[in-house]
N, C-alpha and C positions, 0 to 999 in steps of 0.2 A: 504494499498500499504507499510506502514512502516515496517510491519511484512515480506511483499514480498523482501522490500530493504535489511533487514538486512539477510534473507535468501540469495540473491541474493551476497554480499559482503561474506558470510560464505563460499558460493560457489567457489566464486573466491580466496579466500585465501587457500582453501581446493585444487583447482587445481595448485594454485602455488608452495604449498608445494609437491604435488605428483612430479611436474617436477621437482624440485629440488632434491626429493630423485632418480629420474631417472638419472639426471644428475650425481649425485655424485655416485650413483653406477657403469655407464659407465665410468666414470672419475673422482676418489676421488679428484686427486691433482688439478684440474683445477675448479671443482665446488665450486660456493661460497656460504658459509654456513649462513643458519639463515636469510633469505630473508623472511621479512613480511609485516607489515603495512608502515615501513620506506622507503623500497624498492618500494611497490606495488604503493603506490599513485603518485610519481614523475614519475613513468613508466606510469601509466593512465594518468597523466598530459602531457606528451611528447607524447602519441598516439592521445589524443585528438587534441592537437595543431597541429601534422602531418596530420591527416584528414583534419582540416580546410584548413591548406596549399595548401593541394591538390584540395581545392575549390577555391582557389584565397584568402584566407583569412588569413593575417600574425597574428599569436600571438607571442609576445616575452618575455613572463614572467613580464611584467611591468605592473604597474598601470594603465598607459596609454591604456592597451589591452583591460580592463574590459568593457568597452562601446560597443564593439565587442561582448564580452560574454553574456553581457545583450541581446543584440539583437539575438543571436543564441538561448539561452533560451527563449526566448518570441516565436520564431518561432518553438521550439522543441516543447513547452508547447500547442502550436495551433494544432499543427500537433497531438499530443499525445491524446488531447479533440476529435478529430473527430473520434479516434479509437473504435472499440468495447470492451467493458470492459471485457476483460479475461485476462489470464496470459500473453499472446504474449504483450499486451499494458502494463501489470506491469513491466514483465522482461524489455521492454523498455525504461519505465521511469527509473527505478532503475540501469540501466546502462548509461543512459543519466544523471541522477543525480550524479552518484558518478566519471564520469569522468570531469562534471563541477565543481564538488566540488574539485576534485583533481588539477585541474588548478588554482582555486580561491586559495586554499591552498598553492600552490606552489609560487604564486606572493608573497602571505603575508609572506612564510617562507623566500624567497629570499630577501624580503625588510625589514623586521622586526626582522630575526632571527626564532628560534624556531625548536622544531622538532616533526615529525608524530608520534602519540601514540594511542591507543585504549582506547576511552571513556566507562563509566559505562555500557552503551547500545550495547557496543560491536564493536560501528561503529568507525570509523578514526576520530580523530580530531588533532589541531595543538596545542602543546602545548608551550605556548610564556612566559612561566615561573610564574609569577604570575597572567596569565590569560589564559585561554583554551578557543579556537574558533572551535566550534563544525559545521565547514563548512559543512558538509554532512546533519547534519539535516536542517541547514539554506538554503541550495540549495533546498532540499526537502520541507521546508516550502514555497519557491516561486513560486515552481512549481504546489503544492496543493492549498495553501490558497492564493498567489499573496504577500505576505510580512510575514516579520521576525520581531517576537517578541524580541525588545531590551530593556534594562534598561531607556533608555532615549526616547522610543516612538519606534515604528513600522518603519521599512524602507523596500521597495518594489523593490528595486533594488540591484544588485552584487554590483555596484559602491558604493552605500551609505551602504552596510554594511561592504565593506572593510575599507571605510572612518572610520566607527566607532570603528573597531576593531583594526585598526591602531592607531587611538587615543587615546583608552584605554590603550593600550600597550605602548605607550609612555611616555602617563599621570602616570602610574604606575612606569616606570622607573624614570621618573622626580621625583616621590614621595621618591622613596628609595634613589637618587642621594643627594634630600634636606635636608633629614632629619627633624629635627625640623625646618629649616629656610624655610619662606614663600616662598621664590623664587630660581632660579639659581643665580641671578643675586646678590642677600644676601648673598647666600653662597660664591659667589667668593669676594665680599668686605671683607667679615670675614676671608677668605683664605688669601687675600691681605694683610688685618691688620697683621695676624699673621707671615706671611714671612716677613713683613716691620719691624716686631720685630727681627727679624734675621738678615735683610739686606735690608737695606734702599733704595737699588738700584735693589730691584726684583720685580716682579708680578707674579698674578698666574693665568693661564685660564683653565677653563673648557670646555671640548668638551664631547659630548654625541652623541654617534653615533648608531643611527639605521637601518643601511643599510647591506647587506650582511648576511653571516652566523650567525651573533648574534649582540648584542647589547653590546658595549662597552663604557665604561667611563675612560677618559683620564685627568689626573690633569697635568698639564704643568707647570713648573717653569722657568720663565726667568730672567736672570739676566744681568742687563747692567752696563758699566763701563764708569765714564766721561771721556771725553777727556782730555789729556795732551797737554798743551802747549809747543810748541818747545823751546827749551834754546838756547840763542846765546852765544858764547864764544868769548870775544874780545882778541886781542894779538896773540891767537894761530890759527887762522883760525874760522870760521864758521862751526859749527856743521849741518850736512845735517840730513834728516829724517831717514836715516839709522844709524846714529852714526858714520858718518866717516867724517875726516875732509877734506874741499877742498881747497886745497891752490891755493893762487893767484898770 
């Protein structure tokens, strides 16, 4: 089935390019150039979510929606297992695999950042920077074997796969930020000590964000100022908070 899956994806990309060529030929100014895996996977994910919405199942591209995807995957796998083992079954398996993988990848991309890219096998994967998530082959493994082989041991659900990939991506970012320091807390203490040498009234905060379109690291330096006591002048009246004399 894996070879059939690759042929299905190649066919889909070929049709997309042909449609782009037709659109460009009929309206060169309005046609969007260069649509490929980066555009196709989000589009597939949207189609998958829209189709399930018509059945009363809401998928909002958040991690909380992934248990529903697991149920859809289990139901689809069961239905496919009852079909005759022919090209029609392989085609349906391939399309189901690609659409579910597109949705899972889009949830990862929106939460952890990253970009869609083409892997060495010619299938889409999610490039998370220091880590690649081959979501198509992962979903394929769930459909055919019932589990996905991961470095820390096999996982048997989409939810578990997402959690593993998310944790690994954040762990690698954490390592990049920490450098030689054992933890973010020790790095923050080091930076606070460094800033203290410049200004004793300063503090440093480290903020690592892993949501939205990318991962962001922000170092914030805050300076505090000691409060000054009000001075009272005798004989010429009392000075108020705004520095004006109050005449009595």
